[in-house]
C-alpha positions in Angstrom: -84.6 -41.8 -28.1 -85.6 -43.2 -31.5 -84.0 -46.3 -32.8 -82.2 -44.4 -35.6 -80.5 -42.2 -33.0 -77.1 -43.7 -33.9 -77.2 -42.3 -37.5 -75.2 -39.2 -38.3 -78.4 -37.3 -39.2 -80.0 -38.0 -35.9 -76.8 -37.3 -34.0 -76.5 -33.9 -35.6 -80.1 -33.1 -34.9 -79.7 -34.2 -31.3 -76.8 -32.0 -30.6 -78.3 -29.1 -32.5 -81.3 -29.3 -30.2 -83.8 -30.7 -32.7 -84.3 -33.9 -30.7 -86.9 -34.3 -28.0 -84.8 -34.3 -24.9 -85.3 -31.4 -22.5 -82.3 -29.1 -22.5 -80.8 -30.6 -25.6 -80.8 -27.3 -27.4 -78.6 -25.5 -24.9 -75.5 -25.9 -27.1 -76.7 -23.4 -29.7 -77.9 -20.8 -27.3 -76.1 -17.5 -28.1 -73.4 -19.1 -30.2 -74.4 -17.7 -33.5 -73.8 -21.0 -35.2 -76.6 -21.6 -37.8 -78.0 -25.1 -38.1 -76.3 -25.6 -41.5 -73.0 -24.9 -39.9 -73.4 -27.2 -37.0 -70.0 -28.2 -35.8 -70.9 -31.9 -35.4 -71.7 -32.2 -39.1 -68.7 -30.0 -40.0 -66.3 -32.1 -38.0 -67.8 -35.4 -39.0 -67.2 -34.4 -42.7 -63.4 -34.2 -42.0 -63.1 -37.6 -40.1 -60.7 -39.8 -42.1 -61.9 -43.2 -40.9 -65.7 -44.0 -41.2 -65.3 -46.9 -38.8 -63.8 -44.6 -36.2 -66.5 -42.0 -36.7 -69.2 -44.7 -36.3 -67.5 -45.9 -33.1 -67.4 -42.3 -31.7 -71.0 -41.8 -32.6 -72.2 -45.0 -31.0 -70.3 -44.3 -27.8 -71.7 -40.8 -27.6 -75.3 -41.8 -28.2 -75.1 -44.7 -25.7 -73.9 -42.4 -23.0 -76.4 -39.7 -23.8 -79.2 -42.3 -23.8 -78.2 -43.4 -20.3 -78.2 -39.8 -19.1 -81.7 -39.2 -20.6 -83.0 -42.4 -19.0 -81.7 -41.3 -15.6 -83.4 -37.9 -15.9 -86.8 -39.6 -16.9 -86.5 -41.8 -13.8 -86.0 -38.7 -11.6 -82.8 -40.1 -10.1 -79.2 -39.0 -10.4 -77.7 -40.5 -13.5 -74.6 -42.6 -13.3 -71.7 -40.2 -13.9 -70.8 -40.4 -17.6 -67.9 -38.0 -17.7 -66.0 -35.7 -15.2 -64.8 -32.1 -15.8 -61.2 -31.6 -16.7 -58.9 -30.9 -13.7 -59.1 -27.2 -12.8 -62.5 -26.7 -14.5 -64.5 -24.8 -11.9 -67.6 -24.0 -14.0 -69.7 -26.7 -12.4 -68.2 -26.7 -8.9 -71.4 -25.5 -7.1 -73.6 -28.2 -5.5 -76.6 -27.0 -7.6 -75.1 -28.7 -10.6 -75.1 -32.1 -8.8 -78.0 -32.1 -6.4 -80.6 -31.5 -9.1 -81.2 -34.4 -11.5 -82.1 -31.9 -14.3 -79.0 -29.7 -13.9 -76.8 -32.7 -13.4 -78.1 -34.0 -16.8 -77.5 -30.6 -18.4 -73.9 -30.6 -17.0 -73.0 -34.1 -18.0 -74.7 -33.8 -21.4 -72.5 -30.8 -22.2 -69.3 -32.5 -21.0 -70.1 -35.6 -23.1 -70.7 -33.4 -26.2 -67.5 -31.4 -25.5 -65.5 -34.7 -25.4 -67.2 -35.9 -28.5 -66.4 -32.7 -30.4 -62.8 -32.9 -29.2 -62.5 -36.5 -30.4 -63.9 -35.5 -33.8 -61.4 -32.7 -34.1 -58.5 -35.1 -33.2 -59.7 -37.4 -36.0 -60.0 -34.7 -38.6 -58.1 -35.2 -41.8 -55.9 -32.1 -41.7 -52.2 -31.2 -41.6 -50.7 -30.3 -38.2 -51.1 -26.5 -38.3 -54.7 -26.6 -39.6 -55.6 -29.2 -37.0 -54.2 -26.9 -34.3 -56.4 -24.1 -35.5 -59.4 -26.5 -35.6 -58.7 -27.6 -32.0 -58.7 -24.0 -30.9 -61.8 -23.1 -32.9 -63.7 -26.0 -31.4 -62.6 -25.2 -27.9 -63.7 -21.6 -28.3 -67.1 -22.7 -29.5 -67.5 -25.2 -26.7 -66.3 -22.8 -24.0 -68.8 -20.2 -25.2 -71.6 -22.8 -25.4 -71.3 -24.0 -21.8 -74.7 -24.1 -20.0 -73.0 -22.1 -17.2 -72.9 -19.1 -19.5 -76.6 -18.7 -19.9 -79.2 -17.6 -17.4 -81.8 -20.2 -18.4 -79.4 -23.0 -17.7 -77.4 -21.7 -14.8 -79.0 -22.8 -11.5 -76.7 -20.5 -9.4 -77.7 -17.4 -11.4 -81.4 -18.3 -11.3 -81.3 -18.9 -7.6 -79.6 -15.5 -7.1 -82.3 -13.8 -9.2 -85.1 -15.4 -7.1 -83.4 -14.7 -3.8 -82.8 -11.0 -4.7 -86.2 -10.6 -6.4 -84.4 -9.7 -9.6 -82.0 -7.3 -8.1 -79.0 -9.4 -9.2 -80.2 -9.2 -12.8 -80.5 -5.4 -12.5 -77.0 -5.2 -11.2 -75.8 -7.5 -13.9 -77.3 -5.3 -16.6 -75.5 -2.3 -15.0 -72.2 -4.2 -15.1 -72.8 -5.2 -18.7 -73.4 -1.5 -19.7 -70.3 -0.4 -17.8 -68.1 -2.9 -19.5 -69.6 -2.0 -22.9 -68.5 1.5 -22.3 -65.0 0.3 -21.4 -64.9 -2.0 -24.4 -63.8 -5.0 -22.3 -64.9 -7.4 -19.6 -63.9 -6.3 -16.1 -61.7 -8.9 -14.3 -60.8 -6.9 -11.2 -62.2 -4.1 -9.1 -60.2 -1.3 -10.8 -61.2 1.3 -8.2 -59.0 -0.6 -5.7 -55.7 0.2 -7.6 -53.8 3.1 -8.9 -50.3 3.2 -10.3 -48.1 5.2 -8.0 -50.6 4.9 -5.1 -50.5 1.1 -4.3 -48.8 -0.2 -7.4 -45.3 0.5 -8.8 -44.2 1.9 -5.4 -40.5 1.1 -5.5 -38.7 4.5 -5.0 -36.9 5.9 -8.0 -36.7 8.6 -10.6 -37.0 8.9 -14.4 -33.5 9.8 -15.6 -34.0 9.7 -19.4 -36.8 9.5 -21.9 -37.4 9.5 -25.7 -40.4 9.1 -27.9 -40.8 5.3 -27.0 -39.7 4.9 -23.4 -38.8 6.4 -20.1 -35.8 5.0 -18.2 -36.3 4.7 -14.4 -33.4 4.4 -12.0 -34.5 2.9 -8.6 -33.0 4.2 -5.3 -30.6 1.8 -3.6 -31.7 -0.3 -0.6 -28.2 -1.3 0.5 -25.1 0.7 1.6 -23.1 -0.8 -1.2 -24.3 -1.9 -4.7 -22.9 -3.9 -7.6 -20.6 -2.1 -9.9 -22.6 -3.2 -12.9 -26.3 -2.0 -13.0 -29.2 -4.3 -14.0 -31.3 -3.1 -16.9 -34.8 -4.6 -17.2 -36.6 -4.6 -20.6 -40.3 -5.6 -20.0 -42.7 -6.6 -22.7 -43.7 -3.6 -24.9 -47.3 -4.9 -25.2 -47.9 -4.3 -21.4 -47.0 -1.8 -18.7 -43.7 -2.4 -16.9 -45.2 -2.5 -13.4 -45.9 -6.3 -13.6 -42.4 -6.4 -12.3 -43.2 -3.9 -9.5 -46.8 -4.6 -8.4 -47.1 -4.3 -4.6 -44.1 -4.3 -2.3 -44.7 -7.9 -1.2 -44.6 -9.3 -4.8 -42.3 -6.8 -6.5 -39.5 -8.4 -8.5 -37.9 -4.9 -8.8 -37.8 -4.4 -5.1 -36.3 -7.9 -4.6 -33.5 -7.1 -7.1 -32.8 -3.8 -5.4 -32.6 -5.5 -2.0 -30.0 -7.9 -3.5 -27.7 -4.9 -4.0 -28.3 -4.0 -7.6 -28.8 -0.6 -9.1 -31.9 -1.4 -11.2 -33.0 0.5 -14.3 -36.4 -0.1 -15.8 -37.6 0.6 -19.4 -41.1 2.0 -19.1 -42.7 1.8 -22.6 -44.8 4.5 -23.9 -48.4 3.8 -24.8 -47.9 5.0 -28.3 -50.3 7.4 -30.0 -50.8 8.1 -33.8 -47.8 10.5 -33.6 -45.5 7.5 -32.9 -47.3 5.2 -35.4 -44.4 5.2 -37.8 -41.8 3.5 -35.5 -40.5 0.1 -36.5 -38.6 -2.9 -35.1 -35.1 -1.2 -35.5 -36.4 1.9 -33.7 -37.4 -0.3 -30.7 -34.0 -1.8 -30.7 -32.2 1.6 -30.9 -34.5 3.6 -28.6 -35.8 0.9 -26.4 -32.9 -1.3 -25.8 -29.5 0.2 -26.8 -30.2 3.6 -25.5 -31.3 2.4 -22.0 -28.3 0.0 -21.8 -25.8 2.8 -22.7 -27.4 5.4 -20.4 -27.4 2.9 -17.4 -23.7 2.1 -18.1 -22.8 5.8 -18.2 -24.7 6.7 -15.0 -23.2 3.8 -13.2 -19.7 4.5 -14.7 -19.3 0.7 -15.2 -17.6 -1.3 -17.9 -20.8 -3.2 -18.8 -24.3 -3.8 -17.6 -26.4 -6.9 -16.8 -29.6 -7.1 -18.8 -33.0 -8.8 -18.3 -35.8 -9.2 -20.8 -39.3 -10.5 -20.1 -41.5 -12.0 -22.9 -41.4 -9.8 -25.9 -38.9 -7.6 -24.1 -36.6 -10.7 -24.1 -37.1 -11.2 -27.8 -36.1 -7.6 -28.4 -33.2 -8.0 -26.1 -32.0 -11.1 -27.9 -32.1 -9.4 -31.3 -30.3 -6.4 -29.8 -27.5 -8.5 -28.3 -27.1 -10.2 -31.7 -26.6 -6.7 -33.3 -24.1 -5.8 -30.6 -22.2 -9.1 -31.2 -22.1 -8.4 -35.0 -20.7 -4.9 -34.3 -18.2 -6.1 -31.7 -19.6 -3.9 -28.9 -19.1 -5.3 -25.4 -22.0 -3.6 -23.6 -23.6 -6.4 -21.7 -22.0 -8.8 -19.2 -24.9 -11.3 -18.6 -28.5 -11.7 -19.8 -31.6 -13.0 -18.2 -34.5 -14.2 -20.4 -37.9 -14.5 -18.6 -40.5 -16.6 -20.5 -39.0 -15.5 -23.8 -39.3 -17.0 -27.3 -36.4 -16.7 -29.7 -37.3 -19.8 -31.8 -40.9 -19.7 -32.8 -41.2 -23.2 -34.3 -43.8 -24.1 -31.6 -45.5 -20.9 -30.7 -48.4 -22.5 -28.9 -52.0 -21.3 -29.0 -51.0 -17.8 -30.2 -50.0 -19.4 -33.5 -53.6 -20.2 -34.4 -54.3 -16.4 -34.8 -51.6 -15.9 -37.4 -51.5 -16.7 -41.1 -50.4 -15.1 -44.3 -53.8 -13.7 -45.2 -54.5 -12.1 -41.8 -51.0 -10.6 -41.5 -51.1 -9.3 -45.0 -54.4 -7.5 -44.1 -52.6 -5.9 -41.1 -49.6 -4.9 -43.2 -51.9 -3.2 -45.7 -53.8 -1.3 -43.1 -51.0 -0.3 -40.5 -47.8 -1.8 -41.9 -46.5 1.6 -43.0 -47.9 3.6 -40.3 -50.7 3.4 -37.7 -51.6 1.8 -34.4 -52.4 -1.7 -33.3 -54.7 -1.0 -30.3 -53.5 -2.7 -27.1 -57.1 -3.8 -26.5 -56.9 -6.1 -29.6 -54.0 -7.9 -28.0 -55.8 -8.0 -24.6 -58.7 -9.7 -26.3 -56.5 -12.3 -28.0 -54.7 -13.2 -24.8 -58.0 -13.5 -22.9 -59.3 -15.8 -25.6 -56.4 -18.2 -25.2 -57.8 -19.0 -21.7 -61.4 -18.1 -22.1 -62.6 -20.4 -19.3 -60.2 -18.5 -16.9 -60.2 -15.0 -18.3 -63.6 -14.5 -20.0 -66.5 -16.6 -19.1 -66.1 -16.7 -15.3 -66.4 -12.9 -15.3 -69.3 -12.9 -17.7 -71.2 -15.3 -15.4 -70.2 -13.5 -12.2 -70.8 -10.0 -13.4 -73.7 -10.2 -15.8 -75.7 -13.3 -14.7 -75.1 -13.1 -10.9 -74.8 -9.3 -10.7 -71.6 -9.4 -8.6 -68.6 -7.1 -8.8 -65.2 -8.6 -9.4 -62.7 -8.8 -6.6 -59.6 -6.6 -6.3 -56.6 -8.4 -7.9 -53.5 -6.5 -8.8 -52.3 -8.9 -11.5 -55.6 -8.7 -13.4 -55.7 -5.0 -13.0 -52.3 -4.9 -14.8 -53.6 -7.4 -17.4 -56.3 -5.0 -18.5 -53.9 -2.0 -18.6 -53.0 -2.6 -22.3 -50.5 -0.8 -24.4 -50.7 0.2 -28.1 -48.0 -0.7 -30.6 -46.9 1.1 -33.8 -48.1 -0.8 -36.9 -44.7 -1.2 -38.6 -43.1 -2.6 -35.5 -45.9 -5.0 -34.8 -46.1 -6.3 -38.4 -42.3 -6.8 -38.7 -42.3 -8.7 -35.4 -45.2 -11.0 -36.2 -44.0 -11.8 -39.8 -40.4 -12.5 -38.9 -41.0 -14.4 -35.7 -44.4 -16.1 -35.5 -45.1 -16.5 -39.2 -41.6 -17.1 -40.8 -39.5 -17.8 -37.7 -36.4 -15.9 -39.2 -34.9 -14.7 -35.9 -33.5 -18.2 -35.2 -31.9 -18.4 -38.7 -28.3 -17.0 -38.8 -28.2 -14.0 -41.2 -31.9 -14.3 -42.2 -32.6 -10.9 -40.7 -30.8 -7.6 -40.9 -31.4 -5.4 -37.9 -29.8 -1.9 -37.4 -27.7 -2.5 -40.6 -26.1 -5.9 -39.6 -27.0 -9.6 -40.0 -28.5 -11.2 -36.9 -27.0 -14.4 -35.6 -28.1 -15.4 -32.1 -25.4 -18.1 -32.0 -22.8 -15.3 -31.8 -24.4 -13.9 -28.6 -21.7 -15.5 -26.4 -23.0 -14.2 -23.0 -23.8 -16.1 -19.9 -27.6 -16.6 -20.0 -30.2 -17.4 -17.3 -33.3 -18.7 -19.2 -36.5 -19.1 -17.2 -39.6 -20.9 -18.6 -42.8 -21.7 -16.8 -44.4 -25.1 -17.0 -48.0 -24.0 -17.6 -47.2 -21.0 -19.8 -49.8 -20.7 -22.6 -48.1 -17.7 -24.3 -44.5 -18.9 -24.3 -44.7 -22.7 -24.0 -41.8 -23.9 -21.9 -40.6 -26.2 -24.6 -40.3 -23.2 -27.0 -38.3 -21.2 -24.4 -36.1 -24.3 -23.8 -35.0 -24.1 -27.5 -33.0 -20.9 -26.6 -30.5 -23.2 -24.8 -29.3 -24.6 -28.2 -29.8 -21.3 -30.1 -27.6 -19.0 -28.1 -23.9 -19.0 -27.7 -22.2 -18.8 -24.3 -22.8 -20.6 -21.0 -26.5 -21.2 -20.3 -28.5 -21.9 -17.1 -32.1 -23.1 -17.8 -34.7 -23.1 -15.0 -38.3 -24.3 -15.3 -40.7 -22.6 -12.9 -44.2 -23.9 -11.9 -47.4 -22.1 -12.9 -48.0 -19.8 -15.9 -46.6 -17.0 -17.9 -47.0 -14.3 -15.2 -47.7 -16.1 -12.0 -44.7 -18.3 -12.5 -42.5 -15.2 -12.9 -44.0 -13.2 -10.1 -43.3 -15.7 -7.3 -41.9 -13.9 -4.3 -39.1 -15.7 -2.5 -40.6 -14.8 0.9 -43.8 -16.6 0.3 -42.0 -19.9 -0.5 -44.7 -21.0 -2.9 -44.7 -23.4 -5.9 -41.5 -25.0 -7.1 -38.9 -25.0 -9.9 -36.7 -27.5 -11.8 -33.0 -27.4 -12.6 -30.5 -29.7 -14.1 -28.0 -30.5 -16.8 -26.8 -31.4 -19.4 -29.3 -30.0 -21.9 -30.4 -32.6 -24.5 -32.2 -31.5 -27.7 -35.5 -32.9 -26.4 -36.9 -30.8 -23.6 -38.9 -33.7 -22.3 -35.6 -35.7 -21.9 -34.2 -32.7 -19.9 -37.3 -32.6 -17.6 -37.1 -36.4 -17.0 -33.7 -35.9 -15.4 -34.3 -32.5 -13.8 -34.4 -32.0 -10.1 -37.4 -30.2 -8.5 -36.9 -27.6 -5.7 -39.6 -26.2 -3.5 -40.2 -22.5 -3.4 -39.4 -19.6 -5.7 -36.7 -19.5 -8.3 -35.8 -15.9 -7.4 -32.9 -16.8 -4.9 -31.4 -19.2 -7.5 -31.4 -16.3 -10.0 -29.9 -13.9 -7.5 -27.1 -16.3 -6.7 -26.4 -16.7 -10.4 -26.4 -12.9 -11.1 -24.1 -12.2 -8.2 -21.2 -13.7 -10.2 -21.5 -10.9 -12.8 -21.8 -7.8 -10.5 -18.3 -6.7 -11.4 -17.4 -5.8 -7.8 -19.1 -3.4 -5.4 -19.1 0.3 -4.7 -20.8 2.7 -2.4 -24.5 3.2 -3.3 -25.1 6.4 -5.2 -26.5 9.3 -3.2 -28.5 10.8 -6.1 -30.1 9.3 -9.2 -28.5 10.1 -12.6 -25.3 12.0 -13.2 -24.3 15.3 -14.8 -25.7 14.3 -18.2 -28.8 12.4 -17.1 -30.6 14.1 -14.2 -33.7 13.2 -12.3 -36.7 14.3 -14.4 -39.6 13.2 -12.3 -40.3 10.6 -9.6 -41.1 7.0 -10.5 -43.3 5.6 -11.9 -43.2 8.5 -14.4 -45.7 9.8 -16.9 -45.6 7.1 -19.6 -46.9 4.3 -17.4 -49.9 6.4 -16.5 -51.1 6.8 -20.1 -54.0 4.4 -20.6 -55.2 3.1 -23.9 -58.6 4.6 -24.9 -61.7 2.3 -24.7 -61.9 0.3 -27.9 -64.5 -2.4 -28.5 -61.7 -4.9 -29.2 -63.8 -8.1 -29.2 -66.1 -6.8 -31.9 -63.3 -5.3 -33.9 -61.3 -8.5 -33.7 -64.2 -10.7 -34.8 -64.9 -8.3 -37.7 -61.3 -8.4 -38.9 -60.8 -12.1 -38.1 -57.1 -11.5 -37.4 -54.5 -11.3 -34.7 
């Protein structure tokens, strides 16, 4: 490397691939970043401390020089940097046994660390820095040498061993996914809703333009007086709570002696594109709660909301509190945000300009394609949900494995434009739901502090959609007695953790200080699933027991069709969401 390699000009040239090292140009392969927009120069221009910048540059160049020297000597270079825990991109032995590919791997990891340090030292306010971190990570993830045939030893070996057949299969997989408008993450031929997913027995007993209400058949001779009504996220299909029998949360609740009702959201079409937030409260929350109460002939119901379903449920309960209607006895919030002060990575997609563009296009009527949201959620964890499938399917020519959770993940649901725009503006952008009286829903001011119900609040420690610290804020936002539980794993896997498998762990404890980290420091960890802890808590609000109903529904609400019903089978049409999202530049 030339003596002037430590200069910013030489550093930028080296990372851009203008230097003389073999493989130094891999970081620009397929990224679409023009030389004049090289991230190294871009980030360096924002560094507040020239001395710190020089220190980072010198350290980076020194380590890259050692790597280069090791390659020239045809011996394994001394390890310069290790992958982050859980990073499986370079797990194969090919990346370590070849001096050349070991150099490529470590050179990339060094550059990634350098870019990250530049981003951390950028002179920006907190929100802008968070967006910068996300943008840099996306670029680095996309630029991994594992993502390109010419720099992936596993893909090249597969091509040689199959005499090019793996590349032919990969091209076929690419064309099939292009037709779908998304990357295949699971063998979709292995699953079908109603055949091996959403199998808990029940019937649709009510429907409207936005949802069908399913009543599940009892599994015990006697059931709780008060039914349990589940409100799943409206951006996904409900059967995440009723996957296969061995991991069905619905089946578990039924086996605990509850009469369970499930809201099955419609995959809305243009004809439903005019519905707004209040419509979702009226038709998607209040109506199911009242129908379930009438069918069960109970004084009140127990309610459960998951993710966005929990946000809708929280707003609905605030409306009921303002109107003095005692409809609900207890409420469970699963990975739900009510206070959006710390929205996590999703917040980087949302700003005034992008939301204003959405409001202008679909705010008064129209559809937000579910595929757009699917693309956003995949981008949040690109190294888990995007690039491994690109490499496996397109470079290696393999088909994805059958995985029920990922099949569900790809079964996206459209949203009406007015509802979506209201939700994003008043939660993610302006965080008004947490402010007493800042919102008026269904004709009354919303105040979550007046929701004086017993609440079970579940967060999951590795959740990237609803960060657990954000979910913890609900403890101090809601009225009534609260029980906070922190589960292991992420947004979905932490919720769908069957008790019988005795996997993972969860944390409980009290009191609840303002600082969530202070709570965690004194919380007690328990092995296994949180499901039994929840079941014990809910048993206190069952309102007595009665004989299990012999038939679904009643004289007013009769069985319309067997579960899972029509609405859940309506799949969103193929939309090239990634391209559309990039073109619009908006969440």
